[in-house]
Structures are given as structure tokens and as C-alpha cells.
Residue frames as qw, qx, qy, qz and C-alpha x, y, z in Angstrom:
[[0.459, -0.003, 0.345, 0.819, 35.60, -42.06, 1.25],
 [0.201, 0.690, 0.210, -0.663, 34.46, -38.55, 0.36],
 [0.553, 0.432, 0.569, 0.429, 33.32, -38.25, -3.22],
 [0.023, -0.906, -0.063, 0.417, 34.64, -34.92, -4.35],
 [0.689, 0.443, 0.159, 0.551, 36.47, -33.26, -7.25],
 [0.338, -0.768, -0.023, 0.543, 38.89, -30.59, -5.98],
 [0.579, 0.738, 0.188, 0.291, 39.75, -28.04, -8.67],
 [0.246, 0.856, -0.197, 0.411, 42.81, -25.83, -9.16],
 [0.814, -0.506, -0.082, 0.273, 45.23, -27.37, -6.71],
 [0.085, -0.919, 0.337, 0.186, 48.44, -25.43, -6.06],
 [0.922, 0.293, 0.022, 0.254, 51.38, -26.44, -8.24],
 [0.550, -0.517, 0.187, 0.628, 55.10, -25.64, -8.02],
 [0.180, 0.750, -0.280, -0.571, 56.68, -23.24, -10.51],
 [0.883, 0.452, 0.024, -0.123, 56.70, -24.74, -13.99],
 [0.412, 0.735, -0.517, 0.148, 60.44, -24.20, -14.34],
 [0.357, -0.482, 0.742, -0.299, 61.13, -26.12, -11.14],
 [0.869, 0.116, 0.416, -0.241, 59.06, -29.07, -12.35],
 [0.765, 0.628, -0.144, -0.020, 60.77, -29.15, -15.74],
 [0.054, 0.749, -0.639, 0.166, 64.18, -29.04, -14.11],
 [0.647, -0.279, 0.674, -0.222, 63.51, -32.43, -12.53],
 [0.884, 0.407, 0.103, -0.204, 62.89, -34.00, -15.97],
 [0.583, 0.660, -0.456, 0.129, 66.64, -34.10, -16.59],
 [0.189, -0.521, 0.727, -0.405, 67.46, -35.77, -13.21],
 [0.507, 0.006, -0.851, -0.134, 67.22, -39.47, -12.63],
 [0.714, -0.547, -0.242, -0.365, 64.81, -41.00, -10.15],
 [0.829, -0.201, -0.352, 0.386, 67.67, -42.68, -8.26],
 [0.365, 0.280, -0.188, 0.868, 69.48, -39.30, -7.92],
 [0.354, -0.536, -0.059, -0.764, 66.42, -37.50, -6.58],
 [0.849, -0.396, -0.334, -0.106, 65.74, -40.40, -4.20],
 [0.724, -0.072, -0.321, 0.607, 69.23, -40.22, -2.82],
 [0.171, 0.371, -0.101, 0.907, 69.21, -36.45, -2.58],
 [0.554, -0.510, -0.107, -0.649, 65.94, -36.58, -0.51],
 [0.346, -0.468, 0.701, -0.413, 67.59, -38.90, 2.03],
 [0.157, 0.061, -0.970, -0.176, 66.76, -42.13, 0.25],
 [0.296, 0.372, 0.686, -0.551, 63.02, -41.57, 0.73],
 [0.465, 0.532, 0.142, -0.694, 59.81, -41.20, -1.35],
 [0.169, 0.290, -0.794, -0.506, 60.57, -43.86, -3.98],
 [0.808, 0.166, 0.331, -0.458, 58.00, -46.21, -5.53],
 [0.003, 0.414, -0.841, -0.348, 59.39, -49.35, -7.12],
 [0.503, 0.191, 0.815, -0.214, 56.23, -51.52, -7.30],
 [0.582, 0.728, 0.235, -0.275, 54.99, -49.82, -10.51],
 [0.563, -0.191, 0.553, 0.584, 56.90, -50.51, -13.67],
 [0.278, 0.555, -0.224, -0.751, 57.06, -48.60, -17.02],
 [0.825, 0.376, 0.413, -0.089, 55.45, -50.07, -20.16],
 [0.601, 0.773, -0.102, 0.176, 58.18, -48.43, -22.15],
 [0.781, -0.303, 0.010, 0.546, 61.96, -47.97, -21.90],
 [0.494, 0.115, 0.150, 0.849, 64.30, -45.02, -22.17],
 [0.108, -0.728, -0.320, -0.596, 61.76, -42.38, -21.06],
 [0.347, -0.313, -0.532, 0.707, 62.12, -39.93, -18.13],
 [0.113, -0.673, -0.355, -0.639, 59.42, -37.40, -17.20],
 [0.195, -0.240, -0.589, 0.747, 58.58, -35.04, -14.39],
 [0.227, -0.463, -0.417, -0.748, 55.20, -33.50, -13.86],
 [0.281, -0.176, 0.467, -0.820, 52.70, -32.33, -11.27],
 [0.002, -0.175, -0.981, 0.087, 50.21, -34.91, -9.86],
 [0.582, -0.142, -0.113, -0.793, 46.51, -34.92, -10.61],
 [0.090, -0.136, 0.952, -0.259, 45.35, -37.63, -8.19],
 [0.660, -0.092, -0.380, -0.641, 42.45, -39.99, -8.61],
 [0.286, -0.113, 0.880, -0.362, 40.85, -42.37, -6.13],
 [0.600, 0.057, -0.490, -0.630, 38.71, -44.83, -8.07],
 [0.820, -0.167, 0.412, -0.359, 36.71, -47.92, -7.16],
 [0.376, -0.282, 0.838, 0.279, 38.21, -51.24, -8.22],
 [0.321, 0.288, 0.842, 0.323, 37.18, -52.18, -11.76],
 [0.161, 0.872, 0.460, -0.033, 35.56, -48.79, -12.38],
 [0.495, -0.008, 0.135, 0.858, 37.19, -45.97, -14.33],
 [0.018, 0.879, 0.450, 0.156, 34.43, -43.31, -14.07],
 [0.324, -0.891, -0.034, 0.315, 36.66, -40.99, -12.09],
 [0.517, -0.167, 0.441, 0.714, 39.49, -41.16, -14.69],
 [0.244, 0.617, 0.550, 0.507, 37.02, -39.73, -17.14],
 [0.226, -0.938, -0.262, -0.006, 36.24, -36.95, -14.69],
 [0.576, -0.610, 0.131, 0.529, 39.89, -36.33, -13.91],
 [0.575, 0.310, 0.390, 0.649, 40.87, -35.59, -17.53],
 [0.019, 0.891, 0.287, 0.350, 39.04, -32.25, -17.24],
 [0.482, -0.864, 0.068, 0.127, 41.30, -31.30, -14.29],
 [0.771, -0.169, 0.298, 0.537, 44.49, -32.11, -16.19],
 [0.314, 0.939, -0.052, -0.129, 46.64, -29.60, -18.03],
 [0.618, 0.649, -0.368, 0.249, 50.13, -29.07, -19.54],
 [0.168, 0.548, -0.670, 0.472, 52.94, -30.58, -17.45],
 [0.689, -0.338, 0.377, -0.518, 50.64, -32.75, -15.30],
 [0.269, 0.147, -0.949, -0.068, 50.85, -36.50, -14.63],
 [0.747, -0.291, -0.190, -0.567, 47.69, -38.46, -13.93],
 [0.103, 0.271, -0.894, 0.342, 48.09, -40.64, -10.84],
 [0.736, -0.206, -0.262, -0.589, 45.36, -43.24, -10.23],
 [0.025, 0.168, -0.931, 0.323, 44.78, -45.65, -7.40],
 [0.566, -0.341, -0.583, -0.472, 41.83, -47.74, -6.34],
 [0.559, -0.579, 0.213, -0.554, 39.99, -48.10, -3.00],
 [0.836, -0.289, 0.465, -0.030, 41.02, -51.72, -2.87],
 [0.250, -0.418, 0.714, 0.503, 43.65, -53.54, -4.95],
 [0.734, 0.554, 0.256, -0.298, 42.58, -54.07, -8.55],
 [0.455, -0.234, 0.655, 0.556, 44.27, -55.54, -11.63],
 [0.508, 0.705, 0.488, -0.080, 41.56, -54.42, -14.11],
 [0.461, 0.173, 0.333, 0.804, 42.75, -52.71, -17.32],
 [0.034, -0.784, -0.457, 0.418, 41.50, -49.32, -16.20],
 [0.042, 0.832, -0.196, -0.517, 43.53, -47.17, -18.65],
 [0.725, 0.185, 0.541, 0.385, 44.38, -47.47, -22.30],
 [0.394, 0.135, 0.378, 0.827, 45.07, -45.69, -25.60],
 [0.019, -0.742, -0.463, -0.485, 41.87, -43.63, -25.72],
 [0.452, -0.855, -0.163, 0.195, 42.51, -42.06, -22.29],
 [0.592, -0.310, 0.225, 0.710, 46.16, -41.53, -23.30],
 [0.300, 0.456, 0.453, 0.705, 44.97, -39.71, -26.45],
 [0.203, -0.887, -0.330, -0.252, 42.75, -37.37, -24.46],
 [0.588, -0.718, 0.008, 0.373, 45.56, -36.63, -21.91],
 [0.598, -0.034, 0.324, 0.732, 48.17, -36.16, -24.52],
 [0.175, 0.689, 0.445, 0.544, 45.97, -33.63, -26.27],
 [0.354, -0.910, -0.174, -0.130, 45.82, -31.63, -23.06],
 [0.255, 0.780, -0.440, 0.364, 49.61, -31.63, -22.60],
 [0.779, -0.529, 0.292, -0.170, 49.80, -34.21, -19.90],
 [0.205, 0.699, -0.683, -0.055, 53.25, -35.86, -19.76],
 [0.350, 0.132, -0.927, 0.036, 52.35, -39.37, -18.51],
 [0.737, -0.392, -0.087, -0.544, 50.22, -41.50, -16.28],
 [0.080, 0.288, -0.887, 0.352, 50.77, -43.62, -13.22],
 [0.756, -0.213, -0.278, -0.554, 48.10, -46.37, -12.63],
 [0.186, -0.308, 0.861, -0.360, 48.23, -48.43, -9.41],
 [0.765, 0.234, 0.476, -0.365, 46.09, -51.02, -11.17],
 [0.653, 0.111, 0.640, 0.389, 46.07, -52.45, -14.70],
 [0.264, 0.642, -0.223, -0.685, 46.55, -50.90, -18.14],
 [0.713, 0.273, 0.615, 0.195, 46.05, -52.17, -21.64],
 [0.521, 0.837, 0.108, 0.127, 46.77, -51.00, -25.22],
 [0.560, -0.672, 0.217, 0.433, 50.44, -50.85, -24.26],
 [0.596, 0.145, 0.490, 0.619, 51.70, -51.12, -27.80],
 [0.173, 0.807, 0.395, 0.404, 49.48, -48.33, -28.99],
 [0.331, -0.938, -0.040, 0.098, 50.61, -46.10, -26.09],
 [0.618, -0.382, 0.365, 0.582, 54.30, -46.81, -26.86],
 [0.489, 0.411, 0.507, 0.578, 53.62, -46.02, -30.49],
 [0.026, 0.886, 0.302, 0.351, 52.07, -42.62, -29.66],
 [0.405, 0.359, -0.365, 0.758, 54.85, -41.78, -27.24],
 [0.494, -0.642, 0.054, -0.584, 52.64, -41.53, -24.09],
 [0.330, 0.277, -0.828, 0.359, 54.56, -42.93, -21.12],
 [0.742, -0.452, -0.106, -0.483, 52.80, -44.99, -18.45],
 [0.148, 0.293, -0.875, 0.357, 53.86, -46.76, -15.28],
 [0.769, -0.253, -0.178, -0.559, 51.44, -49.42, -13.85],
 [0.501, -0.390, 0.725, -0.267, 51.24, -52.26, -11.42],
 [0.638, 0.157, 0.754, 0.015, 49.54, -54.68, -13.92],
 [0.268, 0.249, -0.550, -0.751, 48.91, -55.17, -17.64],
 [0.295, 0.268, 0.890, -0.221, 45.45, -56.63, -18.12],
 [0.084, -0.173, -0.587, -0.787, 42.93, -56.54, -20.91],
 [0.159, -0.577, -0.793, 0.115, 39.92, -56.94, -18.54],
 [0.008, 0.537, 0.201, 0.819, 37.73, -53.87, -18.87],
 [0.083, -0.175, -0.596, 0.779, 35.86, -51.77, -16.36],
 [0.020, -0.748, -0.650, -0.132, 32.50, -50.20, -15.61],
 [0.132, 0.293, -0.046, 0.946, 31.67, -46.54, -15.12],
 [0.471, -0.575, -0.542, -0.391, 29.30, -46.38, -12.21],
 [0.657, -0.573, -0.383, 0.305, 30.95, -45.72, -8.87],
 [0.066, 0.956, -0.084, 0.274, 31.97, -42.31, -7.57],
 [0.783, -0.135, -0.221, 0.565, 35.38, -41.55, -6.19],
 [0.232, -0.911, -0.044, 0.339, 37.60, -38.50, -5.57],
 [0.652, 0.564, 0.056, 0.504, 39.97, -36.26, -7.50],
 [0.240, 0.653, -0.247, 0.674, 42.88, -34.18, -6.23],
 [0.689, -0.669, 0.132, -0.245, 42.78, -35.63, -2.73],
 [0.120, -0.610, 0.782, -0.048, 45.76, -37.25, -1.04],
 [0.964, 0.085, -0.141, -0.209, 46.23, -40.88, -2.09],
 [0.517, -0.580, 0.623, 0.087, 48.70, -43.63, -1.34],
 [0.852, 0.473, -0.190, -0.118, 50.60, -45.36, -4.07],
 [0.782, 0.266, -0.442, 0.350, 53.32, -47.95, -3.37],
 [0.633, -0.456, -0.408, 0.475, 53.44, -46.85, 0.30],
 [0.275, -0.071, -0.035, 0.958, 53.95, -43.11, -0.53],
 [0.134, 0.759, 0.484, -0.414, 51.46, -40.35, 0.04],
 [0.280, 0.176, 0.433, 0.839, 50.86, -38.34, -3.11],
 [0.131, 0.694, 0.450, -0.547, 48.88, -35.08, -3.02],
 [0.495, 0.772, 0.342, 0.205, 47.67, -33.00, -5.90],
 [0.136, 0.966, -0.182, 0.123, 50.45, -30.72, -7.16],
 [0.664, -0.531, 0.477, 0.224, 53.26, -32.90, -5.88],
 [0.405, 0.672, -0.526, -0.328, 56.00, -33.48, -8.41],
 [0.936, -0.044, 0.349, -0.013, 56.40, -36.99, -9.76],
 [0.157, 0.679, -0.647, -0.309, 59.75, -37.94, -11.37],
 [0.896, 0.070, 0.406, -0.166, 59.55, -41.21, -13.36],
 [0.333, 0.645, -0.616, -0.305, 61.95, -43.22, -15.42],
 [0.715, 0.169, -0.667, -0.124, 63.09, -46.86, -16.10],
 [0.253, 0.157, -0.797, 0.526, 64.01, -47.26, -12.38],
 [0.217, -0.550, -0.774, 0.224, 60.60, -46.35, -11.04],
 [0.078, -0.825, -0.269, -0.491, 59.11, -43.27, -9.47],
 [0.389, -0.223, -0.500, 0.741, 59.87, -40.75, -6.74],
 [0.121, -0.853, -0.466, -0.201, 57.51, -38.24, -5.17],
 [0.322, 0.099, -0.215, 0.917, 58.68, -34.67, -4.42],
 [0.078, -0.723, -0.626, 0.282, 56.14, -32.97, -2.18],
 [0.316, 0.777, 0.270, 0.473, 55.20, -29.65, -3.68],
 [0.298, -0.949, 0.048, -0.093, 56.28, -27.59, -0.59],
 [0.682, -0.523, 0.393, 0.326, 59.73, -29.27, -0.70],
 [0.780, 0.566, 0.202, 0.175, 60.31, -28.89, -4.44],
 [0.229, 0.918, -0.258, 0.194, 62.83, -26.02, -4.39],
 [0.446, -0.672, 0.582, -0.104, 64.98, -27.61, -1.66],
 [0.875, 0.031, 0.482, 0.040, 64.81, -30.99, -3.33],
 [0.667, 0.727, 0.039, 0.156, 65.94, -29.50, -6.61],
 [0.000, 0.867, -0.468, 0.170, 68.98, -27.83, -4.96],
 [0.622, -0.432, 0.649, -0.071, 69.93, -31.12, -3.25],
 [0.869, 0.319, 0.376, 0.032, 69.40, -33.08, -6.44],
 [0.491, 0.838, -0.173, 0.162, 71.67, -30.79, -8.43],
 [0.260, -0.749, 0.591, -0.147, 74.35, -31.06, -5.73],
 [0.813, -0.121, 0.568, -0.042, 73.99, -34.85, -5.94],
 [0.780, 0.608, 0.113, 0.094, 74.50, -34.69, -9.76],
 [0.169, 0.879, -0.414, 0.164, 77.67, -32.64, -9.24],
 [0.536, -0.518, 0.655, -0.124, 78.94, -35.23, -6.73],
 [0.881, 0.192, 0.431, -0.028, 78.11, -38.09, -9.10],
 [0.619, 0.773, -0.104, 0.095, 79.89, -36.40, -11.99],
 [0.090, -0.791, 0.583, -0.165, 83.02, -35.96, -9.84],
 [0.700, -0.281, 0.646, -0.118, 82.95, -39.60, -8.86],
 [0.846, 0.479, 0.234, -0.011, 82.43, -40.73, -12.43],
 [0.381, 0.853, -0.338, 0.113, 85.44, -38.76, -13.50],
 [0.325, -0.643, 0.678, -0.145, 87.57, -40.36, -10.80],
 [0.835, 0.014, 0.545, -0.080, 86.48, -43.84, -11.76],
 [0.728, 0.684, 0.032, 0.035, 87.31, -43.11, -15.38],
 [0.139, 0.828, -0.511, 0.188, 90.82, -42.24, -14.14],
 [0.656, 0.172, -0.722, 0.136, 91.09, -45.61, -12.45],
 [0.182, -0.339, 0.611, -0.692, 90.30, -44.77, -8.81],
 [0.354, -0.236, -0.905, -0.024, 88.58, -47.48, -6.86],
 [0.472, -0.653, -0.255, -0.535, 85.45, -46.95, -4.85],
 [0.780, -0.386, -0.361, 0.334, 87.27, -48.60, -1.85],
 [0.489, -0.080, -0.133, 0.858, 89.59, -45.62, -1.82],
 [0.046, -0.424, -0.234, -0.874, 87.28, -42.82, -2.92],
 [0.593, -0.593, -0.258, -0.479, 84.73, -43.70, -0.23],
 [0.108, -0.571, 0.640, -0.502, 87.32, -44.56, 2.40],
 [0.894, -0.189, -0.073, -0.401, 86.04, -48.14, 2.81],
 [0.638, 0.304, -0.658, 0.259, 89.39, -49.93, 3.46],
 [0.051, -0.281, 0.674, -0.681, 89.33, -49.04, 7.14],
 [0.738, -0.087, 0.108, -0.660, 85.70, -50.20, 7.28],
 [0.878, 0.167, -0.435, -0.109, 86.68, -53.61, 5.95],
 [0.399, 0.317, -0.700, 0.500, 89.53, -53.81, 8.44],
 [0.337, -0.241, 0.488, -0.768, 87.31, -52.81, 11.37],
 [0.849, -0.007, -0.003, -0.528, 84.89, -55.52, 10.34],
 [0.671, -0.352, 0.652, 0.035, 87.69, -58.14, 10.43],
 [0.845, 0.526, 0.092, -0.014, 87.99, -58.63, 6.67],
 [0.462, -0.606, 0.511, 0.399, 91.54, -59.73, 5.75],
 [0.624, 0.654, -0.346, -0.251, 93.45, -60.17, 2.51],
 [0.633, -0.371, 0.666, 0.136, 95.20, -63.52, 1.86],
 [0.243, 0.457, -0.679, -0.520, 96.76, -64.84, -1.35],
 [0.909, 0.097, -0.027, -0.405, 94.73, -67.62, -2.98],
 [0.669, -0.414, 0.612, 0.083, 96.36, -70.95, -2.42],
 [0.763, 0.333, 0.496, 0.245, 96.17, -71.85, -6.07],
 [0.225, 0.949, -0.074, -0.210, 97.60, -68.52, -7.27],
 [0.769, 0.502, -0.195, 0.343, 100.61, -68.57, -9.56],
 [0.671, -0.429, -0.125, 0.592, 103.88, -68.20, -7.59],
 [0.051, 0.973, 0.000, -0.223, 105.00, -64.68, -7.47]]
């Protein structure tokens, strides 16, 4: 692993990033062809949705030295994204890191390891998604890398990619696909709104999605229950 800190990675336009903050993870995932989602990491809070640009960190297991170094590279609208060279459950991130990041305008953190001080971070309104919650601390002695491509939950994340995160999990929008993904996500929102309106009027999904012929083609039949009341 190369030990390097890459500075000033390219980022999508700020207005593009902020537009994703009002769109759910599931909608973006569907709009991108049901790809790029991460479900293995869970939020420590509920009812929060954020979108931001990734500052990526590759750390050594049980060592948070590179998180300290990464804070300098973070700015308004960023999301810190941390993984480790090998799987780790150590509590690598807590309230003091969150305080430093919040002061710099960072909108959240994603830790593919453990976090602690969860109540304090909820109280201060700093959202975090992590694989583990663990009080076990770390050392600060092993070099890593910042703003290089990393893999979290099976998805490659590069510096400047957009991360959308809510109660459902995470989705990665590659920075060079951001504008196209936003157009598709907005179209998906319009489609969902039209479907919601039809359901409120009583239409069934079987009819709206044309699934009755599918059932018939699969050999599904309707038959009155033998114990049903006589007609």
C-alpha cells in the first residue's frame, strides 16, 4: 500500500452535490440501475439524510493516525470515508473527531470499522454510518493513504465521489457520473410521485405495473377458498 496524502481532489459542483441531499438512497440506487449501494454499514442515528463529497482514508487496523491527517483535507460539504487494510472492529472514530470535522463543515462520516461516543455524536447532530460500535481504542503509529480509491461494502469509492446516506444505507455516485445520475434520480422521483398518487386513488400495483399477465404466464390461478362464506 502506498503511503500518500493526495490533496485537492476534483469535486462535482456544489449545487449538484446538495441536490442529492433531498433524494433517498433507494431512489438514487434504482435510478443508477440498482447499483452502487452499500448496506453493510448502518447509521448510529435515525431520520437523517446527507449527501457529500468523499474524502477517503485507508488506515491500518486499530490505528487512527490517518484519520487525524485526513481532517486537514476535509472541507464544507465533504463526508469522511474510512476503511482499514484488513477488517477491524476497533472504535477508531468518536466525538472528538466529529467535533473537528463539524467545525470544518463536514456533513458526516462513514467508518468501515468501529465507532464510539455514539450518544455524544447524536447529541451534537453529527451523522455517522459504521460497521461496528466498539469502545476499544486505537494507536497512532502506522502510515496509510488519503484520497486514494478504497473499497467499502464491495463498492469502490474515490475522492470526490458523491455519497448519499440515510436510514436505508449508502449509495456511491461516481463524480464523473454525478450530473447524469441526478437527472435520472429526479426522473425516478417524478415516477414515484405519480405511482404514489395512483395508489392513494386505490389503484393496485398488479394493474399499474401490468403484473396480472405475468402471474398468468407463470401458471398462478385464482380459486375461491373452500371455507369462504357462500356468495
